[in-house]
C-alpha positions as a Markdown table, in Angstrom:
| # | Residue | x | y | z |
|---|---|---|---|---|
| 1 | Unk | 16.9 | 20.0 | 15.5 |
| 2 | Unk | 14.0 | 21.9 | 15.6 |
| 3 | Unk | 10.9 | 19.9 | 16.6 |
| 4 | Unk | 9.1 | 19.7 | 13.3 |
| 5 | Unk | 12.0 | 18.4 | 11.6 |
| 6 | Unk | 12.5 | 16.0 | 14.9 |
| 7 | Unk | 8.9 | 15.0 | 14.1 |
| 8 | Unk | 9.0 | 14.0 | 10.4 |
| 9 | Unk | 11.7 | 12.1 | 11.0 |
| 10 | Unk | 10.6 | 9.9 | 13.6 |
| 11 | Unk | 7.2 | 9.3 | 11.1 |
| 12 | Unk | 10.0 | 8.6 | 8.3 |
| 13 | Unk | 11.4 | 5.9 | 10.7 |
| 14 | Unk | 8.1 | 4.3 | 11.0 |
| 15 | Unk | 7.1 | 4.5 | 7.2 |
| 16 | Unk | 10.3 | 2.5 | 6.1 |
| 17 | Unk | 10.7 | 0.4 | 9.2 |
| 18 | Unk | 7.0 | -0.7 | 8.1 |
| 19 | Unk | 8.3 | -1.4 | 4.8 |
| 20 | Unk | 11.4 | -3.2 | 6.0 |
| 21 | Unk | 9.6 | -5.4 | 8.6 |
| 22 | Unk | 6.6 | -6.8 | 6.5 |
| 23 | Unk | 9.0 | -7.4 | 3.7 |
| 24 | Unk | 11.3 | -9.4 | 6.3 |
| 25 | Unk | 8.4 | -11.1 | 7.5 |
| 26 | Unk | 9.2 | -9.7 | 11.4 |
| 27 | Unk | 6.2 | -9.8 | 12.1 |
| 28 | Unk | 6.9 | -9.0 | 16.1 |
| 29 | Unk | 8.3 | -5.7 | 15.0 |
| 30 | Unk | 5.9 | -5.4 | 12.5 |
| 31 | Unk | 3.5 | -5.3 | 14.8 |
| 32 | Unk | 5.1 | -2.4 | 16.9 |
| 33 | Unk | 4.6 | 0.2 | 13.7 |
| 34 | Unk | 0.5 | -0.2 | 14.2 |
| 35 | Unk | -1.2 | 2.1 | 16.3 |
| 36 | Unk | -3.8 | -0.4 | 18.4 |
| 37 | Unk | -6.8 | 0.6 | 15.8 |
| 38 | Unk | -4.6 | 0.9 | 12.9 |
| 39 | Unk | -6.4 | -0.5 | 9.7 |
| 40 | Unk | -4.8 | -1.4 | 6.3 |
| 41 | Unk | -5.8 | -0.6 | 2.9 |
| 42 | Unk | -4.9 | -2.6 | 0.2 |
| 43 | Unk | -6.4 | -3.7 | -3.2 |
| 44 | Unk | -6.9 | -7.5 | -1.6 |
| 45 | Unk | -7.4 | -6.5 | 1.7 |
| 46 | Unk | -9.1 | -3.9 | 3.9 |
| 47 | Unk | -9.3 | -4.3 | 7.6 |
| 48 | Unk | -7.8 | -4.1 | 11.1 |
| 49 | Unk | -4.0 | -4.3 | 10.7 |
| 50 | Unk | -4.0 | -7.8 | 13.6 |
| 51 | Unk | -5.9 | -9.2 | 10.6 |
| 52 | Unk | -3.5 | -7.8 | 8.1 |
| 53 | Unk | -0.8 | -9.9 | 9.2 |
| 54 | Unk | -2.4 | -13.0 | 9.8 |
| 55 | Unk | -3.5 | -12.6 | 6.2 |
| 56 | Unk | -0.2 | -12.3 | 4.8 |
| 57 | Unk | 1.2 | -14.2 | 6.5 |
| 58 | Unk | -1.1 | -17.6 | 4.9 |
| 59 | Unk | -0.4 | -15.6 | 1.5 |
| 60 | Unk | 3.9 | -16.1 | 2.3 |
| 61 | Unk | 2.4 | -19.9 | 2.8 |
| 62 | Unk | 1.2 | -20.4 | -0.2 |
| 63 | Unk | 4.0 | -18.8 | -2.1 |
| 64 | Unk | 2.2 | -15.4 | -2.6 |
| 65 | Unk | 5.1 | -12.3 | -3.6 |
| 66 | Unk | 4.5 | -8.8 | -2.8 |
| 67 | Unk | 7.5 | -6.6 | -1.7 |
| 68 | Unk | 7.5 | -3.3 | -1.4 |
| 69 | Unk | 10.1 | -0.2 | -2.4 |
| 70 | Unk | 10.3 | 2.9 | -1.1 |
| 71 | Unk | 10.9 | 6.7 | -2.5 |
| 72 | Unk | 10.6 | 9.8 | -1.2 |
| 73 | Unk | 8.4 | 11.2 | 1.3 |
| 74 | Unk | 6.3 | 14.6 | 2.3 |
| 75 | Unk | 4.7 | 15.0 | 5.9 |
| 76 | Unk | 2.0 | 17.5 | 7.1 |
| 77 | Unk | 1.9 | 18.3 | 10.7 |
| 78 | Unk | -1.3 | 19.1 | 12.5 |
| 79 | Unk | -0.9 | 22.2 | 14.6 |
| 80 | Unk | -1.0 | 20.5 | 17.8 |
| 81 | Unk | 2.0 | 18.3 | 16.9 |
| 82 | Unk | -0.1 | 14.9 | 18.2 |
| 83 | Unk | -1.0 | 14.1 | 13.8 |
| 84 | Unk | 0.4 | 13.7 | 10.8 |
| 85 | Unk | -0.1 | 13.3 | 7.3 |
| 86 | Unk | 2.1 | 11.6 | 5.3 |
| 87 | Unk | 2.6 | 10.6 | 1.8 |
| 88 | Unk | 5.6 | 8.6 | 0.5 |
| 89 | Unk | 6.1 | 7.8 | -3.1 |
| 90 | Unk | 6.5 | 3.3 | -2.9 |
| 91 | Unk | 6.4 | 0.5 | -5.8 |
| 92 | Unk | 4.1 | -2.9 | -5.6 |
| 93 | Unk | 6.1 | -5.7 | -6.9 |
| 94 | Unk | 3.6 | -8.8 | -6.9 |
| 95 | Unk | 5.4 | -11.7 | -8.9 |
| 96 | Unk | 3.1 | -14.4 | -9.9 |
| 97 | Unk | 1.5 | -16.8 | -13.0 |
| 98 | Unk | -0.1 | -15.3 | -16.0 |
| 99 | Unk | -1.5 | -17.0 | -19.5 |
| 100 | Unk | 1.2 | -17.1 | -21.8 |
| 101 | Unk | 1.0 | -18.1 | -25.6 |
| 102 | Unk | 2.8 | -21.1 | -24.8 |
| 103 | Unk | 1.8 | -21.9 | -21.3 |
| 104 | Unk | 1.4 | -19.8 | -18.2 |
| 105 | Unk | 4.2 | -17.5 | -17.4 |
| 106 | Unk | 5.5 | -16.2 | -14.2 |
| 107 | Unk | 5.5 | -12.2 | -14.3 |
| 108 | Unk | 6.2 | -9.5 | -12.2 |
| 109 | Unk | 3.7 | -6.6 | -11.7 |
| 110 | Unk | 5.4 | -3.4 | -10.7 |
| 111 | Unk | 2.6 | -0.7 | -9.5 |
| 112 | Unk | 3.8 | 2.8 | -8.4 |
| 113 | Unk | 1.5 | 5.4 | -6.6 |
| 114 | Unk | 2.2 | 7.0 | -2.9 |
| 115 | Unk | 1.1 | 5.2 | 0.8 |
| 116 | Unk | -1.2 | 8.5 | 2.4 |
| 117 | Unk | -0.8 | 7.5 | 5.8 |
| 118 | Unk | -3.1 | 9.4 | 9.0 |
| 119 | Unk | -0.1 | 9.1 | 11.6 |
| 120 | Unk | -0.7 | 9.7 | 15.6 |
| 121 | Unk | 1.6 | 10.5 | 18.3 |
| 122 | Unk | 1.0 | 7.9 | 21.2 |
| 123 | Unk | 3.3 | 8.2 | 24.2 |
| 124 | Unk | 5.8 | 10.3 | 22.1 |
| 125 | Unk | 5.5 | 7.8 | 19.4 |
| 126 | Unk | 4.6 | 7.7 | 15.8 |
| 127 | Unk | 2.0 | 5.0 | 15.2 |
| 128 | Unk | 0.4 | 4.3 | 12.1 |
| 129 | Unk | -3.1 | 4.5 | 12.4 |
| 130 | Unk | -4.9 | 4.2 | 8.7 |
| 131 | Unk | -2.8 | 3.5 | 5.5 |
| 132 | Unk | -3.9 | 4.2 | 2.3 |
| 133 | Unk | -2.3 | 3.6 | -1.4 |
| 134 | Unk | -2.6 | 5.7 | -4.1 |
| 135 | Unk | -2.4 | 4.1 | -7.0 |
| 136 | Unk | -1.1 | 5.3 | -9.8 |
| 137 | Unk | 0.1 | 3.3 | -12.8 |
| 138 | Unk | 1.5 | -0.2 | -13.5 |
| 139 | Unk | 3.2 | -2.8 | -15.6 |
| 140 | Unk | 3.8 | -6.2 | -16.6 |
| 141 | Unk | 6.5 | -7.7 | -17.4 |
| 142 | Unk | 7.7 | -12.1 | -17.5 |
| 143 | Unk | 10.3 | -12.8 | -15.6 |
| 144 | Unk | 11.9 | -14.8 | -18.5 |
| 145 | Unk | 12.5 | -12.1 | -21.5 |
| 146 | Unk | 11.7 | -14.5 | -23.9 |
| 147 | Unk | 8.4 | -15.7 | -22.7 |
| 148 | Unk | 5.1 | -14.3 | -24.3 |
| 149 | Unk | 2.0 | -12.8 | -21.9 |
| 150 | Unk | -1.0 | -13.7 | -23.2 |
| 151 | Unk | -3.2 | -11.9 | -21.3 |
| 152 | Unk | -7.6 | -11.9 | -21.3 |
| 153 | Unk | -7.8 | -8.3 | -23.0 |
| 154 | Unk | -11.6 | -8.1 | -21.8 |
| 155 | Unk | -10.7 | -9.0 | -17.9 |
| 156 | Unk | -8.0 | -6.6 | -17.6 |
| 157 | Unk | -10.0 | -3.8 | -19.3 |
| 158 | Unk | -12.7 | -4.3 | -16.4 |
| 159 | Unk | -9.9 | -3.2 | -13.7 |
| 160 | Unk | -9.2 | 0.3 | -12.9 |
| 161 | Unk | -5.9 | 2.0 | -14.8 |
| 162 | Unk | -4.2 | 3.2 | -12.4 |
| 163 | Unk | -3.7 | -0.9 | -10.8 |
| 164 | Unk | -4.9 | -2.6 | -13.3 |
| 165 | Unk | -2.7 | -5.6 | -14.0 |
| 166 | Unk | -1.6 | -5.9 | -10.3 |
| 167 | Unk | -5.6 | -6.6 | -9.8 |
| 168 | Unk | -5.3 | -9.0 | -12.5 |
| 169 | Unk | -2.2 | -11.4 | -11.0 |
| 170 | Unk | -4.3 | -10.7 | -7.5 |
| 171 | Unk | -7.7 | -11.8 | -9.1 |
| 172 | Unk | -5.4 | -14.6 | -11.1 |
| 173 | Unk | -4.3 | -16.0 | -7.6 |
| 174 | Unk | -7.5 | -16.0 | -6.2 |
| 175 | Unk | -7.8 | -12.9 | -4.2 |
| 176 | Unk | -10.9 | -10.4 | -4.0 |
| 177 | Unk | -9.9 | -7.0 | -5.4 |
| 178 | Unk | -11.4 | -3.9 | -4.1 |
| 179 | Unk | -12.5 | -1.8 | -7.3 |
| 180 | Unk | -12.6 | 2.0 | -6.2 |
| 181 | Unk | -8.9 | 2.6 | -4.6 |
| 182 | Unk | -7.9 | 6.2 | -5.3 |
| 183 | Unk | -5.4 | 6.8 | -8.0 |
| 184 | Unk | -3.8 | 9.6 | -9.4 |
| 185 | Unk | -6.9 | 11.2 | -10.9 |
| 186 | Unk | -10.3 | 10.9 | -9.5 |
| 187 | Unk | -13.0 | 11.7 | -7.1 |
| 188 | Unk | -11.5 | 8.8 | -4.7 |
| 189 | Unk | -8.2 | 10.3 | -4.7 |
| 190 | Unk | -9.5 | 14.1 | -4.2 |
| 191 | Unk | -12.4 | 12.7 | -1.5 |
| 192 | Unk | -9.2 | 11.1 | 0.5 |
| 193 | Unk | -6.9 | 14.4 | 0.3 |
| 194 | Unk | -10.4 | 15.9 | 1.6 |
| 195 | Unk | -11.0 | 13.1 | 4.3 |
| 196 | Unk | -6.8 | 14.0 | 5.5 |
| 197 | Unk | -7.2 | 17.9 | 5.3 |
| 198 | Unk | -9.8 | 17.7 | 7.7 |
| 199 | Unk | -8.7 | 14.9 | 10.1 |
| 200 | Unk | -5.8 | 16.9 | 10.3 |
| 201 | Unk | -7.2 | 19.8 | 11.6 |
| 202 | Unk | -9.2 | 18.0 | 14.2 |
| 203 | Unk | -12.1 | 16.2 | 12.8 |
| 204 | Unk | -13.2 | 13.0 | 13.3 |
| 205 | Unk | -11.3 | 9.9 | 10.7 |
| 206 | Unk | -13.8 | 9.2 | 8.1 |
| 207 | Unk | -12.7 | 5.3 | 6.9 |
């Protein structure tokens, strides 16, 4: 196995462990995938990974249910082999209550997108320095297929198209949602690509 393929495999392993250990609540091992200066960006949270762990644990205690499923990945390595940009197809699935025709309805929101990760090699291990999800599209479905969901259409329309239903349900349970996250198209995602390319070439990481 050549060194580039080996590094790509190790990065993919790190990305997979992030999802498995985070969703399992295995916080000790979850912390090991992060660089010391690691930052998590999400619709409902932006900040250092240790704080992300803390607020996620608090959400778990309150019954917040957010899970992840991974698809394929594409990884670009820097010329010196110490940095990488990893893009991984993913879905975010969140369960919660929303308005219905006959009262509150338990629903699942599924958001499709990509994890766009800034990854660095530290002591021969690949660590996650900065994670920025890209939100491509989402939908909402009642858990009980016979239930009728009745969302506030005006409120729904205020949220960005790529994560509209996800933002709706997160706001419904009290989170403040970041309104300018990268989506499939637009200035925000183009800016992210430019930041990633500049950093991969040896520049500073622009948070």
